[in-house]
Chimera marker file (.cmm) of the C-alpha trace (Angstrom):
<marker_set name="trace">
<marker id="1" x="-3.850" y="11.426" z="8.616" r="1" g="1" b="0" radius="0.5"/>
<marker id="2" x="-6.728" y="10.788" z="6.240" r="1" g="1" b="0" radius="0.5"/>
<marker id="3" x="-6.885" y="11.302" z="2.468" r="1" g="1" b="0" radius="0.5"/>
<marker id="4" x="-8.092" y="14.919" z="2.709" r="1" g="1" b="0" radius="0.5"/>
<marker id="5" x="-5.276" y="15.847" z="5.072" r="1" g="1" b="0" radius="0.5"/>
<marker id="6" x="-2.750" y="14.065" z="2.838" r="1" g="1" b="0" radius="0.5"/>
<marker id="7" x="-3.981" y="15.980" z="-0.220" r="1" g="1" b="0" radius="0.5"/>
<marker id="8" x="-3.680" y="19.278" z="1.702" r="1" g="1" b="0" radius="0.5"/>
<marker id="9" x="-0.131" y="18.433" z="2.817" r="1" g="1" b="0" radius="0.5"/>
<marker id="10" x="0.867" y="17.420" z="-0.715" r="1" g="1" b="0" radius="0.5"/>
<marker id="11" x="-0.598" y="20.638" z="-2.117" r="1" g="1" b="0" radius="0.5"/>
<marker id="12" x="1.250" y="22.855" z="0.356" r="1" g="1" b="0" radius="0.5"/>
<marker id="13" x="4.615" y="21.078" z="-0.156" r="1" g="1" b="0" radius="0.5"/>
<marker id="14" x="4.423" y="20.891" z="-3.950" r="1" g="1" b="0" radius="0.5"/>
<marker id="15" x="2.776" y="24.205" z="-4.793" r="1" g="1" b="0" radius="0.5"/>
<marker id="16" x="-0.049" y="22.374" z="-6.555" r="1" g="1" b="0" radius="0.5"/>
<marker id="17" x="-3.685" y="23.187" z="-6.026" r="1" g="1" b="0" radius="0.5"/>
<marker id="18" x="-5.665" y="20.801" z="-3.842" r="1" g="1" b="0" radius="0.5"/>
<marker id="19" x="-7.399" y="19.539" z="-6.976" r="1" g="1" b="0" radius="0.5"/>
<marker id="20" x="-4.042" y="18.964" z="-8.677" r="1" g="1" b="0" radius="0.5"/>
<marker id="21" x="-2.644" y="17.176" z="-5.624" r="1" g="1" b="0" radius="0.5"/>
<marker id="22" x="-5.743" y="14.988" z="-5.455" r="1" g="1" b="0" radius="0.5"/>
<marker id="23" x="-5.326" y="14.061" z="-9.140" r="1" g="1" b="0" radius="0.5"/>
<marker id="24" x="-1.653" y="13.234" z="-8.530" r="1" g="1" b="0" radius="0.5"/>
<marker id="25" x="-2.510" y="11.049" z="-5.537" r="1" g="1" b="0" radius="0.5"/>
<marker id="26" x="-5.246" y="9.260" z="-7.500" r="1" g="1" b="0" radius="0.5"/>
<marker id="27" x="-2.843" y="8.680" z="-10.404" r="1" g="1" b="0" radius="0.5"/>
<marker id="28" x="-0.264" y="7.219" z="-8.014" r="1" g="1" b="0" radius="0.5"/>
<marker id="29" x="-2.705" y="4.869" z="-6.266" r="1" g="1" b="0" radius="0.5"/>
<marker id="30" x="-4.282" y="3.768" z="-9.568" r="1" g="1" b="0" radius="0.5"/>
<marker id="31" x="-0.884" y="3.083" z="-11.152" r="1" g="1" b="0" radius="0.5"/>
<marker id="32" x="0.370" y="1.122" z="-8.134" r="1" g="1" b="0" radius="0.5"/>
<marker id="33" x="-2.852" y="-0.936" z="-8.106" r="1" g="1" b="0" radius="0.5"/>
<marker id="34" x="-2.676" y="-1.654" z="-11.842" r="1" g="1" b="0" radius="0.5"/>
<marker id="35" x="0.978" y="-2.702" z="-11.747" r="1" g="1" b="0" radius="0.5"/>
<marker id="36" x="0.484" y="-4.945" z="-8.711" r="1" g="1" b="0" radius="0.5"/>
<marker id="37" x="-2.522" y="-6.562" z="-10.412" r="1" g="1" b="0" radius="0.5"/>
<marker id="38" x="-0.211" y="-7.405" z="-13.337" r="1" g="1" b="0" radius="0.5"/>
<marker id="39" x="2.236" y="-8.967" z="-10.867" r="1" g="1" b="0" radius="0.5"/>
<marker id="40" x="4.862" y="-6.251" z="-11.244" r="1" g="1" b="0" radius="0.5"/>
<marker id="41" x="7.065" y="-4.985" z="-8.412" r="1" g="1" b="0" radius="0.5"/>
<marker id="42" x="7.413" y="-1.245" z="-7.768" r="1" g="1" b="0" radius="0.5"/>
<marker id="43" x="10.640" y="-0.059" z="-6.127" r="1" g="1" b="0" radius="0.5"/>
<marker id="44" x="10.949" y="3.556" z="-4.991" r="1" g="1" b="0" radius="0.5"/>
<marker id="45" x="14.572" y="3.851" z="-3.863" r="1" g="1" b="0" radius="0.5"/>
<marker id="46" x="14.784" y="5.201" z="-0.324" r="1" g="1" b="0" radius="0.5"/>
<marker id="47" x="11.034" y="4.971" z="0.232" r="1" g="1" b="0" radius="0.5"/>
<marker id="48" x="10.135" y="1.319" z="-0.191" r="1" g="1" b="0" radius="0.5"/>
<marker id="49" x="8.954" y="-1.515" z="-2.388" r="1" g="1" b="0" radius="0.5"/>
<marker id="50" x="5.442" y="-2.622" z="-3.289" r="1" g="1" b="0" radius="0.5"/>
<marker id="51" x="5.027" y="-6.228" z="-4.412" r="1" g="1" b="0" radius="0.5"/>
<marker id="52" x="2.521" y="-9.075" z="-4.552" r="1" g="1" b="0" radius="0.5"/>
<marker id="53" x="3.010" y="-12.150" z="-2.361" r="1" g="1" b="0" radius="0.5"/>
<marker id="54" x="1.291" y="-15.509" z="-2.678" r="1" g="1" b="0" radius="0.5"/>
<marker id="55" x="-0.408" y="-16.795" z="0.463" r="1" g="1" b="0" radius="0.5"/>
<marker id="56" x="-0.916" y="-20.548" z="0.650" r="1" g="1" b="0" radius="0.5"/>
<marker id="57" x="-4.230" y="-22.160" z="1.523" r="1" g="1" b="0" radius="0.5"/>
<marker id="58" x="-4.512" y="-22.820" z="5.235" r="1" g="1" b="0" radius="0.5"/>
<marker id="59" x="-6.875" y="-23.847" z="7.968" r="1" g="1" b="0" radius="0.5"/>
<marker id="60" x="-8.304" y="-21.270" z="10.350" r="1" g="1" b="0" radius="0.5"/>
<marker id="61" x="-10.953" y="-21.015" z="13.024" r="1" g="1" b="0" radius="0.5"/>
<marker id="62" x="-14.197" y="-19.076" z="13.163" r="1" g="1" b="0" radius="0.5"/>
<marker id="63" x="-13.647" y="-16.800" z="16.182" r="1" g="1" b="0" radius="0.5"/>
<marker id="64" x="-17.283" y="-16.861" z="17.300" r="1" g="1" b="0" radius="0.5"/>
<marker id="65" x="-17.928" y="-20.598" z="17.031" r="1" g="1" b="0" radius="0.5"/>
<marker id="66" x="-14.434" y="-22.083" z="17.118" r="1" g="1" b="0" radius="0.5"/>
<marker id="67" x="-15.282" y="-24.232" z="14.077" r="1" g="1" b="0" radius="0.5"/>
<marker id="68" x="-12.462" y="-25.036" z="11.652" r="1" g="1" b="0" radius="0.5"/>
<marker id="69" x="-12.668" y="-23.296" z="8.277" r="1" g="1" b="0" radius="0.5"/>
<marker id="70" x="-10.598" y="-23.514" z="5.104" r="1" g="1" b="0" radius="0.5"/>
<marker id="71" x="-8.947" y="-20.286" z="3.977" r="1" g="1" b="0" radius="0.5"/>
<marker id="72" x="-8.257" y="-20.293" z="0.235" r="1" g="1" b="0" radius="0.5"/>
<marker id="73" x="-4.908" y="-19.414" z="-1.297" r="1" g="1" b="0" radius="0.5"/>
<marker id="74" x="-4.691" y="-15.793" z="-2.448" r="1" g="1" b="0" radius="0.5"/>
<marker id="75" x="-2.393" y="-13.006" z="-3.548" r="1" g="1" b="0" radius="0.5"/>
<marker id="76" x="-1.843" y="-10.030" z="-1.242" r="1" g="1" b="0" radius="0.5"/>
<marker id="77" x="-0.078" y="-6.680" z="-1.669" r="1" g="1" b="0" radius="0.5"/>
<marker id="78" x="2.982" y="-6.123" z="0.500" r="1" g="1" b="0" radius="0.5"/>
<marker id="79" x="5.000" y="-2.997" z="1.289" r="1" g="1" b="0" radius="0.5"/>
<marker id="80" x="8.548" y="-3.106" z="2.587" r="1" g="1" b="0" radius="0.5"/>
<marker id="81" x="9.925" y="0.205" z="3.849" r="1" g="1" b="0" radius="0.5"/>
<marker id="82" x="13.275" y="1.383" z="2.498" r="1" g="1" b="0" radius="0.5"/>
<marker id="83" x="16.247" y="2.390" z="4.619" r="1" g="1" b="0" radius="0.5"/>
<marker id="84" x="15.751" y="6.143" z="4.215" r="1" g="1" b="0" radius="0.5"/>
<marker id="85" x="12.100" y="5.887" z="5.299" r="1" g="1" b="0" radius="0.5"/>
<marker id="86" x="13.026" y="3.735" z="8.301" r="1" g="1" b="0" radius="0.5"/>
<marker id="87" x="15.771" y="6.177" z="9.281" r="1" g="1" b="0" radius="0.5"/>
<marker id="88" x="13.448" y="9.207" z="9.056" r="1" g="1" b="0" radius="0.5"/>
<marker id="89" x="10.839" y="7.474" z="11.212" r="1" g="1" b="0" radius="0.5"/>
<marker id="90" x="13.414" y="6.503" z="13.832" r="1" g="1" b="0" radius="0.5"/>
<marker id="91" x="14.963" y="9.987" z="14.257" r="1" g="1" b="0" radius="0.5"/>
<link id1="1" id2="2" r="1" g="1" b="0" radius="0.2"/>
<link id1="2" id2="3" r="1" g="1" b="0" radius="0.2"/>
<link id1="3" id2="4" r="1" g="1" b="0" radius="0.2"/>
<link id1="4" id2="5" r="1" g="1" b="0" radius="0.2"/>
<link id1="5" id2="6" r="1" g="1" b="0" radius="0.2"/>
<link id1="6" id2="7" r="1" g="1" b="0" radius="0.2"/>
<link id1="7" id2="8" r="1" g="1" b="0" radius="0.2"/>
<link id1="8" id2="9" r="1" g="1" b="0" radius="0.2"/>
<link id1="9" id2="10" r="1" g="1" b="0" radius="0.2"/>
<link id1="10" id2="11" r="1" g="1" b="0" radius="0.2"/>
<link id1="11" id2="12" r="1" g="1" b="0" radius="0.2"/>
<link id1="12" id2="13" r="1" g="1" b="0" radius="0.2"/>
<link id1="13" id2="14" r="1" g="1" b="0" radius="0.2"/>
<link id1="14" id2="15" r="1" g="1" b="0" radius="0.2"/>
<link id1="15" id2="16" r="1" g="1" b="0" radius="0.2"/>
<link id1="16" id2="17" r="1" g="1" b="0" radius="0.2"/>
<link id1="17" id2="18" r="1" g="1" b="0" radius="0.2"/>
<link id1="18" id2="19" r="1" g="1" b="0" radius="0.2"/>
<link id1="19" id2="20" r="1" g="1" b="0" radius="0.2"/>
<link id1="20" id2="21" r="1" g="1" b="0" radius="0.2"/>
<link id1="21" id2="22" r="1" g="1" b="0" radius="0.2"/>
<link id1="22" id2="23" r="1" g="1" b="0" radius="0.2"/>
<link id1="23" id2="24" r="1" g="1" b="0" radius="0.2"/>
<link id1="24" id2="25" r="1" g="1" b="0" radius="0.2"/>
<link id1="25" id2="26" r="1" g="1" b="0" radius="0.2"/>
<link id1="26" id2="27" r="1" g="1" b="0" radius="0.2"/>
<link id1="27" id2="28" r="1" g="1" b="0" radius="0.2"/>
<link id1="28" id2="29" r="1" g="1" b="0" radius="0.2"/>
<link id1="29" id2="30" r="1" g="1" b="0" radius="0.2"/>
<link id1="30" id2="31" r="1" g="1" b="0" radius="0.2"/>
<link id1="31" id2="32" r="1" g="1" b="0" radius="0.2"/>
<link id1="32" id2="33" r="1" g="1" b="0" radius="0.2"/>
<link id1="33" id2="34" r="1" g="1" b="0" radius="0.2"/>
<link id1="34" id2="35" r="1" g="1" b="0" radius="0.2"/>
<link id1="35" id2="36" r="1" g="1" b="0" radius="0.2"/>
<link id1="36" id2="37" r="1" g="1" b="0" radius="0.2"/>
<link id1="37" id2="38" r="1" g="1" b="0" radius="0.2"/>
<link id1="38" id2="39" r="1" g="1" b="0" radius="0.2"/>
<link id1="39" id2="40" r="1" g="1" b="0" radius="0.2"/>
<link id1="40" id2="41" r="1" g="1" b="0" radius="0.2"/>
<link id1="41" id2="42" r="1" g="1" b="0" radius="0.2"/>
<link id1="42" id2="43" r="1" g="1" b="0" radius="0.2"/>
<link id1="43" id2="44" r="1" g="1" b="0" radius="0.2"/>
<link id1="44" id2="45" r="1" g="1" b="0" radius="0.2"/>
<link id1="45" id2="46" r="1" g="1" b="0" radius="0.2"/>
<link id1="46" id2="47" r="1" g="1" b="0" radius="0.2"/>
<link id1="47" id2="48" r="1" g="1" b="0" radius="0.2"/>
<link id1="48" id2="49" r="1" g="1" b="0" radius="0.2"/>
<link id1="49" id2="50" r="1" g="1" b="0" radius="0.2"/>
<link id1="50" id2="51" r="1" g="1" b="0" radius="0.2"/>
<link id1="51" id2="52" r="1" g="1" b="0" radius="0.2"/>
<link id1="52" id2="53" r="1" g="1" b="0" radius="0.2"/>
<link id1="53" id2="54" r="1" g="1" b="0" radius="0.2"/>
<link id1="54" id2="55" r="1" g="1" b="0" radius="0.2"/>
<link id1="55" id2="56" r="1" g="1" b="0" radius="0.2"/>
<link id1="56" id2="57" r="1" g="1" b="0" radius="0.2"/>
<link id1="57" id2="58" r="1" g="1" b="0" radius="0.2"/>
<link id1="58" id2="59" r="1" g="1" b="0" radius="0.2"/>
<link id1="59" id2="60" r="1" g="1" b="0" radius="0.2"/>
<link id1="60" id2="61" r="1" g="1" b="0" radius="0.2"/>
<link id1="61" id2="62" r="1" g="1" b="0" radius="0.2"/>
<link id1="62" id2="63" r="1" g="1" b="0" radius="0.2"/>
<link id1="63" id2="64" r="1" g="1" b="0" radius="0.2"/>
<link id1="64" id2="65" r="1" g="1" b="0" radius="0.2"/>
<link id1="65" id2="66" r="1" g="1" b="0" radius="0.2"/>
<link id1="66" id2="67" r="1" g="1" b="0" radius="0.2"/>
<link id1="67" id2="68" r="1" g="1" b="0" radius="0.2"/>
<link id1="68" id2="69" r="1" g="1" b="0" radius="0.2"/>
<link id1="69" id2="70" r="1" g="1" b="0" radius="0.2"/>
<link id1="70" id2="71" r="1" g="1" b="0" radius="0.2"/>
<link id1="71" id2="72" r="1" g="1" b="0" radius="0.2"/>
<link id1="72" id2="73" r="1" g="1" b="0" radius="0.2"/>
<link id1="73" id2="74" r="1" g="1" b="0" radius="0.2"/>
<link id1="74" id2="75" r="1" g="1" b="0" radius="0.2"/>
<link id1="75" id2="76" r="1" g="1" b="0" radius="0.2"/>
<link id1="76" id2="77" r="1" g="1" b="0" radius="0.2"/>
<link id1="77" id2="78" r="1" g="1" b="0" radius="0.2"/>
<link id1="78" id2="79" r="1" g="1" b="0" radius="0.2"/>
<link id1="79" id2="80" r="1" g="1" b="0" radius="0.2"/>
<link id1="80" id2="81" r="1" g="1" b="0" radius="0.2"/>
<link id1="81" id2="82" r="1" g="1" b="0" radius="0.2"/>
<link id1="82" id2="83" r="1" g="1" b="0" radius="0.2"/>
<link id1="83" id2="84" r="1" g="1" b="0" radius="0.2"/>
<link id1="84" id2="85" r="1" g="1" b="0" radius="0.2"/>
<link id1="85" id2="86" r="1" g="1" b="0" radius="0.2"/>
<link id1="86" id2="87" r="1" g="1" b="0" radius="0.2"/>
<link id1="87" id2="88" r="1" g="1" b="0" radius="0.2"/>
<link id1="88" id2="89" r="1" g="1" b="0" radius="0.2"/>
<link id1="89" id2="90" r="1" g="1" b="0" radius="0.2"/>
<link id1="90" id2="91" r="1" g="1" b="0" radius="0.2"/>
</marker_set>
């Protein structure tokens, strides 16, 4: 499912127009991005949790040459599915 299909599905389930559903989706993604950038954790009970994890610096390899490279430490977004979401997927 791509963004257009998601907007259409949201519009049909919520009774919103496609434009309204697209605005709602944009507001959700923008808010999640902003809060994660601040370092906040977002917990949607039953759906899942968005959080930021710290990844340590490490050594990797260039796949084409095999040469060792240094990979810098960074922060990465992480999503952990909630029980209700896992249960609905496994039905």
